[in-house]
N, C-alpha and C positions, 0 to 999 in steps of 0.2 A: 048717466050716475057714475062718478070716479070716487076713489078713496085710496087710502095709504094703507098697507100692511107691511109688517116687520118679518123678515126671515132671518131665523138663527141658523147658520151653516156651520157645522163643526166638522173640520177635515183632520186627518190623522197628524197634520203637522202644524195647522193654524186654524183659527176660527174667525168668523166675521158676522156681524149684524148689518144686514142690508134693509133698506127702505125701499119697497116697490110702490109705484103709483099706477093704479090699474084702472080702466074703464073701456067702454066699448071702442075697439080700434086704438086703444091707448096703453102703452106698456113701457115703463121706464124703471130702472133700478140704480141705486146709489149705495156705496159704503158709507156707514156712519161710525163703525168700529171694527178694528181688526186687532188680532191678539195672538200670541204664540200658543201652541198646545204641545208641550214637550213632556215625555215621559220622566218618571222617577224612578231609580234603581234603589231598592232598599235591601236589607238583608235576606228578605223572602221572595225577592224577585222584582219584575219591571211592572210599574203601575201607571196608571193615568192619575195626573193631578186634578181629579175631577172638582174639587171643592174651588180651587183656583179658576179652573174653567167656568163653573157655575158663577163665581164672582164677576168674571169678565162678561158673561152672558148678560146678567143683570145690570151691570154698568152700561153695556152697550144698548140694552133696551131703554135706559134712562137717556141716553145720548140721543136715540131715535126719537123719543117722545119730546125732548127739548128742541129738537130740529123740526118736529112736525107733530103737534099735540092731538091731531086728528087721526093718529094710528088706531085703526079698528080691530086689527087681529094680529096675532104672532104664531109661528110655527117653527118647530125644531126638526132639523135633519142631522145626521151624523153618518160616520162610519159604522159598519155592521159588527155583529157577532159579540162584542164586549158587553158586559152587564155588570150590575151590583146586586148583592144578595140583601135582602130586607128582613128585619124582624121587628115586629110592633111598630112598623112605620119608620124605623131608623136603619140607615145603612150598617151592615155588618163590617165591612172593610171597604179598603179602598179598591176599586175594580182594577183587575189584572189588565196589562196590556197584551193583545193578541200575539205579540212577538216573544212572550215569555216563555221560557225552555219548559215550564211545567206540563205542557200538553202532550209532549212526545210520548210518554209512558201511558198516558190516559188513552192515546189512539190504540194501543194493543189492548187494553183492558176493555175498550169498547167494542173493537172488532172480535174479540172473543165471545161477546154476547150476541152480536149482530153482524154478519159478514159485510163487507163493501157492497157486494152485488145487491143483497137484500136491502141495505140502506138506501141505496140509490132508487130502488124501485119504490120504497115508501116514500122519500122525501125529495128525490130529484136533484141533489145538490152534488156538486162536484167536491172531491176530496181535498180539504184543505186541513192541515193539522190543527188549525186554531178555529175551527168551526165551534159554535157554542156547545154543542152536545159533547165534544171532547173536554172542553174547558169545565162544564158541570160534572164530567165524570172525575176530573181532577179534583173539583171541591168535595165530590162524593167520597172519594178515597181520603182525603185529608180530613173528613169528619165535618166540614164547615156546612156542608149542605143540610146537615141534620138540625142546624140551629136556625135554619131560615123559614120564614113563612111567606116570603114574596121574592119575586125576581124581576127586574126591571132591566131593559136594554138601556143603553146610554140616552137615546132621546126620549125615552118613556121615563127615565129617570129625572131628567130635567124637566119634562112636563109635570112629573109628580110634585117636585119642589115648587113649581111655578103654581100649582092649581090645587094640590092634594089628592088628585085623582090618578089611581092606578090602573093603567091600561097598556096593551101591548098593540102598537100598530102594526097591521098585516104585512106590508112589504118588508119591513125590518125582521118581523118574526119569521118570515120565511127562509131568511138566512141561518137559523139557529140549527136547522136540521130536524127539529121536532114537530113541523107542521106536516099533514098528510098532503101530498101532492094531488090526491083525488079530491079531497074535501076542502082544502085550505084552512082546516081548522086544526087545533092540537091534536096530534095523533096519539091518544092515551094508550093504545095497545103498545106502540112502539116505546113510549115514555116508559111503561111498566117493565117491559123487557130490558131497558137499559138500566132500571133500578133507580129512576129519577123520580121524586115525588110530584104527583100531579098538582098538589095543593098549592104550590108555590107559583103556578103560571097564571098570569092575570087574564081578564077578558080580553079578546081580540076586537079592534074596531079598525074601520076602513079609513083611508085618507079623505078628509074633508069632514071629519067628525069634530063638532064642537065639544072639548073637554069642560070647560067652565072659565070663569074669570079669573084673573090674577089674584092670588091671596093678599090680603092687606099686608102681610109680613114681607112680600116682595117689595124692595124699595124703588117702586116705579109709580109715579103718580098719574096713574091713567086706567080708565075703566077697559082695559083691553081683554078681548077674549082670546083663549088659547085653542088653537085648531089643529088637527093633524093633517099632515101631508104624507107623501112618500117619503117616510122618515129614513130609510135607507138612502144616503144621498145620491147613489146612482140612480135610484127610482125617480128622484126629483129631477135629476140631470137628464134622464131620457124623456122625461115630459117636455123639456125645453130644446130637444133637438129640432133645429128650424128645417125640418124636412117637408117638402111640397110633393113629394113622389114617395109612394109606399115602398119602393125597392131600394132600401137603403140599409146599411150597417152603422153602428155607432161604435166609437171609442171614446169613453169617458176617462181622460187621462190626466191623472195627477200623480199622487204618491203611488197609487196603482193604476194599471191601464185595464179597464173593464171593456171588453171586446165582444160584440155579439149583435143580434138581431132581435126585433120585437115579434112575437107570435101570440096567435090566440090560444094556443094550447102547448103542454110541455112536450119535450122529446126525451123519450126515457129508453131509447135502444141501448143494447150493450156497446155498439159504436159511440155513442154519445158519452157513455160512462167511462169507456176506455181512453177517450179524447179528453177526459175530465172537464166536460161542459155541464154548466148548472142552470136550473130552471128556478129562477127566483121571481117572486111577485112583483107586478107593476101596478101602477095606477089604472084604475078602470078594469081590473081583472087581467090585465095583459100579463104575458110571460116574458120576462127577461132572460132569454136564452144566450149565455155569455160564458166567457172563460177569462179568469183573472189571470193578467201578465203582470209581471213585477212592477213596471211602470217607471216614472221618473225619480222613484226611491233611489234606484241604482246610481243615476246621476246625482242626485242631491247628497247621497252618502259619500261618493267619491270626492264631490267638491269640499264637504266638511273634513275629509281627511287630509286634503292638500292644504286646506285653510290651517289646520293645526300646524304645519309646518312652515306655512308662508301666509300670514293673514290678508296679504295684498291680493290673492287669487280671487278672481271673480267670474262668475259663470257667463256674462254677456261676452266678455272677451274671449273666453274659451270657445264659446259657441260661433263666434265670428270666425276665428282661426280654423275651427273644425270644419265650416262650410265652404272653405276654400282649399282644403288640404287636398292634395293630388296623390299623396302616398297611400297605396292600398292598406287597409286595415282588416284585421280578422273580425269575423262575426261569431259570437258566443251565444249559447242558449240563455236568453234572458228569463226563461221560465224555469231554470234549475234552481232548486231550494236553497242551494248553498248561497244565494244572494239574498236570503230572507233576513238573516239576522244583521244587526247594526254593526257599523265599525269595520275598518280596513277592507273596504269595498275594491279599491284598485289591486291590492295584493291577492284578492281572492279572484278577480277577473283574470290576473296574470297566472295564477295556479290553475284555473280552468283551461286557459290556452295551452300552458304547458302539458296537462294532463291529456289533451286531445291533440296534441301533435301540431299546433298552429302557432304562428309567431305571436307573441304578447305585444300589446302597445308599449312603446318606449318613452312616451312624454304624456303629460296631462291633455295635450291637444289631440293625439292619437287615440287615448282612452275615450275622451268625449266622443270623437267621430265613431269610434268602435261601438260605444254604448248606445249612440243614436242610430247607428246602422243595424245594430242587433235588435232594438226595439221595433223598429220598421219592420224587420223580418218577421218577428214574433206577432205584431199586430195584424199584419197581412195574412200570415198562416192562419191565425184565429178567424179572421174574417171568412177566408175561403172555407175553413172548416165548419164554421157556423151555417154557411149557406149550403154546403154539401150535406150536412147532418139533418137540417131542417126542411131542405127543398125550397128555401126562400131566395128568390132571385135578387140579387145584389148588383145595382148599377153605380152606386155613389157610396162613399163612405163619409160620414159626418164624424168629425172630432170636436169634443167640445172639452172645456176645463182649462186648466193651465198649460197643458200640452198644445192646446190650439194656437198658442203664441210662439211655439217653436217652429220657426219657418223651415229649418233643415229637416226636422222630423216630419213635417206635413209633405214636404216635397218628396222625401224618399218613400213615404207611404205611397203617394200617388204613383211614383215611378214603378214600384215593386207591384202595386196592385193592377197597374194598366187601367185605372179608372180614377174619374175626378175625386178629390178631397175637399170637402167644404169645411172650414175651419172657423170655429167659434159658435155661440158665444163662450167667453172666458168664464162668466158666472153663471152658467147654465144651470147649476144645482140650486142656487138662490132663486133664479127665474122661475124654474118648476115649482119650488116652495111656494113662491109668490102666486103664481097661477092657480094653483089648487086651493089655496087660501081663498083667492078672489071669486073662483068659481063656487066656492062652498057659500059664499056670503052674497051671491048674486050679482057680482060686479062684472063677471063675464060669463059666457054659458057655452055649451057645445061639447063636442068630442075632443079627444086628444089631438086629432087632426086639426080641428079649429084652433086649438090653443098653439099648436105648431106654426099654422100659418101666421098668427098674431107675432110669434117670435121671429119668424123669417122676415116679417116687415119692419119690426122694431130694431132687429138686430142681424143685418145682412151678413151672412158668412163670406169669408174670403175663399175664392176658388183657387185650388192648385191642380193643374192638369199634368198628367204623367208625360215625361219626356217624349216618348214615343208618339203620342197624339200631337204634341207641339210640332215635332219634327215633320209629321205627316202633313199637317195644316200648312207648314212653311212651304214644303214642296208643292203642295197644290197652288198655293198663291204664287209661287214662282213660275210654274207652268200657265198660270193665266196671264 
């Protein structure tokens, strides 16, 4: 038995609708719609253009049905932490973007109620100033939260508009800071201490739950069922890591670089908290023990800055020149919060270098090489730290998402880690989305390991060996 399903994959800079064709020993995906996802700055801050995003989602679903009328199911995944407040079934306001500045004061107000150490013991989450609980604190201080009777994270909001059902999918809900790391349910005691209303929180559901059929008002001519998956995009991406050996680390690399290992239980040590590692929910109850690194955001923001001055600047040419650059470049801390805000990225990199007594890059090519080198250092450091803190052995690194196409980045990671890097698939998030839907509807079965074997067969990753290993093998061959 084979069938088609649709994956709505919403990233922080773009969205896509993918068609997946799945059956026993059969897996393929293809894009049917791609669209930008650009924030909008208004007088009160930075917001997501959620209505335009929803319009693009519905149009993409229509394109999927025209291409394959037999589509049986659809599921949504997106970035984490952001949400809409609801009253009487209506959205109260346009969701804020996690990069909006309003969260900074809310952090202090939250930590005055519950300190960072106690928060980590309760929810297991790394500190990020835009975590949902801080954003909700900002809404509480503004009085907006008093008006709400509902709260929906971005993929749950899209699901609500598609079906009329209000639920919170567990993997994404685990990023809010409001789930108990011990029970996996809403932590009502913590929620009360933070002065947040319990009543707004929807019922939790697991990945693979059927939410209902598309509402008649949705302009898609298909009796499609809406299913939950790992609706945090990283949760779906980790499902599709094509690992055939359990001793792996992953890097889900796009706007952000999510670097970690998969575990059966959380790590809640003080060393883990101090290293700012997080324990987020994964599909089938797994724990995604990981650290957020700034990711390709630094590179894309730099390119946008150069293009404002010279529209002919293109990333492929810069990467090609950076890959053969022989001039040494400085490495900066890609984890530094100074690189979180949009705009003027090269200037901030140069300022960081000056403040730390190292040579700043002098040309766009040097900047690109410095960024890639710095990301490789940050990624490898996070892999080693994840292994040390969790006790999990790592013998290979899988990099999935858009960053898996960056040959320079993949090779530098392999060289610095001293272990193989397996790159791809690029569309891991959509593939993981498709597989969890397919399993929920009986098109495939088995554990995550079985699903990953199917991915490895259908999307063979490209291997990058560390230079030290290549050199050793070359010397052995010469002696023979």
